[in-house]
N, C-alpha and C positions, 0 to 999 in steps of 0.2 A: 381415639385410643380407647381400649377396654377400661372398665373401671376395676382395676386390680389394686391390691395392696401395694404392689411395687410402685406403680406410678403415683399413688397416693402417699407414698413414704410412710406407711403405717406398720407397726410391728405385727407380726403374724397372729398374736392373741388379742389385739385391740378389738373392741366391739364396734361394728360399723352398722349403719342403717341398711334397710332392705335395698337391694339394687332395683332400679327401675327400667327394665330393658324396653327399649322403644319409646321411652318418654320424651315427649316433645312439648315445650310450653305452648299453652293454648293461646288463641287470638283474644284480644280485648272484646268485650261484648259490643255487638253492633247496635247502631242507633236505629232499631227497627221495632215494631209493635209485636207483642205476644198476646195471642188470642185464646181465650178459653170459652166454655159454654156460658158463663156468667159475666165475665169481664174482659176488657182489654188492658193490658199493661203497655203503655206507649211512652215514648220519650217526651218528657215534660216541656210544654211550650207555654211561655206566658201569654202569647196571643190567644191561644186555644183554651187553656185550662185556668187561667187566673181568676176569672170571674166565677166559675163553678165552684172552685176550691175555696175562695173566700167566703161565698155563700154557705157552703156546706160546713166549713169551720165555725162560722158565726152561730151555728146551732149550740155550740158549747158555750153557754153564758158564762161560765165560771173559768174559761180558758184553761182548763185542766190539760188539754192535749199538748200545751206548750211547756208544761212544767219542767220536763227533763230534756227538752231541746235547747240548743245553744242560741236560738234566735226566736223571735216572736214573744207574745202575740202582736198583731199589727192593728193599728187603730182604724185604718180605712183601706179601700181597695187600692189606692194609689201607692200607699206604703208597701203593701203586700206584693203588688206588681213590681215595684222598684226593687225589692228584695229578690224576687225571682229573677229579674233581669241580671242582677249582679252575681247570683249564686248558682243558678240552675241550668246554665247553658254549656257547662263544661263536660268533659269526658270522664272525669274522677273527682268527685261523685258525678255519676250519670244518673240524673233524676228521671223518674218516671211517674206519670199520673196513672191512677187506677180508675178506669172508667167503667161504669154500669152498662153492660150491654143492652139492657132493656130501655134505658132512659137516655143513654148517651152522655150522662153527666159524669164529670170527674168527682170522686168522692174522697180521695186520699192520694198519698204520695209515698214512694219507696224509692231507694236508689241502690245501685251498685257502687261500692267505694273500696279504697284501699286495694285496688285491682293490681295483683302481682303475678303476671303470667309466668315469670321465671320460676317462681315457687308453686304455681298452680293454685293460688289462693285468691279468694275474692270474698268480699264482705257484703251483706245487706244491711242497710242502715237508713237514716233520716226517714223512718217510718212514721207517718202521721196520718191516722185514720179519723176522719169525722165521725161524729156520733151516727150518722146514718150508715157507716160502714163497719163500725165496730161490732164484733160478735156475729158477723154474717158469714154465709158461705162464700160470698164474693171475697171477703178479706182472706180467707184461707186459700181460695184458688189463685189469688194474686201471689201469694208466696210460693205456692207450688209451681206456677208458671216461671217465676224467676229462678227457683232452684233448677227446674227442668232445663232451662236454657243454660245455666252454668255447668251442670253436669252432662247432659246428654247432647246438647247442641255444641257446646264449646270445649268440654273435656277438662274441666277444673278438677282438682284433687281435694280441695278443702273449701268449705263455704262457711263463713263466720257470722256471728251474731254477737254484738256487743252492746251493753246498756248500762246506765247508772245502776250500781248495785242496790240502791235504794227503790228502784223502779220495780216494784213487785209485779205489776201487770206485765211488764216486758219480760221479766224472767219467766213468769208462768207461760207466757206465749212461746218463748223459745223452747221450753220443755215439752209443751203440748206438740209442737211442730216437729219434734224429734231431734233437736239439738242435744249435745252432751256439755254439761257444765265443766268447764276447765279450771276455774279459779278466779279470784279478784285481784286486779292490779290496783294496789292502794295508792291513793293521791295521784291518780293518773292524769287528771286534768283539772282545770278551774273553769267552771261554767256559771256564767251570770253571777261571778263574784263568790261563788261557793265551791267548796271542795267537791270533787267527783272521784269515788271509787269505781272502777269499771269492772263488771262482771263480763267474763268471756265464755262463749258457747261455740261449738262447732259441729258441723256435719261433714263426714268424709265420703269420698266416692264409693268406697266399699260398703258404706251404710245406706247409701242413696237407693238401690234396688228395693230394700224393704220399706223405706220411708215413701218412696214413689208408689208402690202398691197400695200402701195405707192411705195415701192422699186420694188415689183414683177410686178406691173403694168408698172411702168417706164422701167424696164429691158426687158419686153416682146418684142419679135421681131416686133410686129405690132405697137410699139410705134416709129419706126424709119422708114424713107423713104429709098428709093433705094440708096441714097448717105450717109446713115448713120446719117442723122440729126434727132434729136429728134422731135416728133410731139407735146408732151406736156412735160413741165418741171416737175421735181420731186416735188417741192413745190406746184405747181398748182395741181397736182394729190392729194397730201396730203391734201391740203386745201378743195378739193371737196369731200373728203371721208366722 
């Protein structure tokens, strides 16, 4: 039935959202790898990735990477593997390992979660980058690959990023990657016995083409000098498109 005011029982002057002709809910993300020039983002497997990840995370001697996550740190590989077995095999969250193409080692984790095909909305979260991954081109490429799957391959309308509002590093990362800040949900959760206010960010399908072009320009080998330093920042590139 057409989306008319009559069948919605709406007054003629009532404001309505934009119509979505041809809109169809996208599928859930598949359990398959995404490959880039620098990394693979592949479904997380305790058998394949636990040892690499525990070793990579162990380089953070102060356990700062676990501060804003609802789990961790873990005392030993067995405890970490047990958590992965219990938590990381489901479809929502759908956990992925970020694997360095050059070494074959898993250096971090990210997931799709709050997957809502009926709304065309999907979130990226449970992001945990080891010290070896933080601030690298691999880290950015992993986020690009996950966005590209959500928008280009699957057809989602909205891509979300949420974090503890006190997590300044995560907030900066969201803004660098092109997300728009939408506000703070106060007293949204209790994490490790403490209040969490949650900052919400989003990227929409109509914003993706510009963001995608910026990612591809930033990730191009020509944007890095012989020492691997960027020539132009991601935000600079995006703002100039």
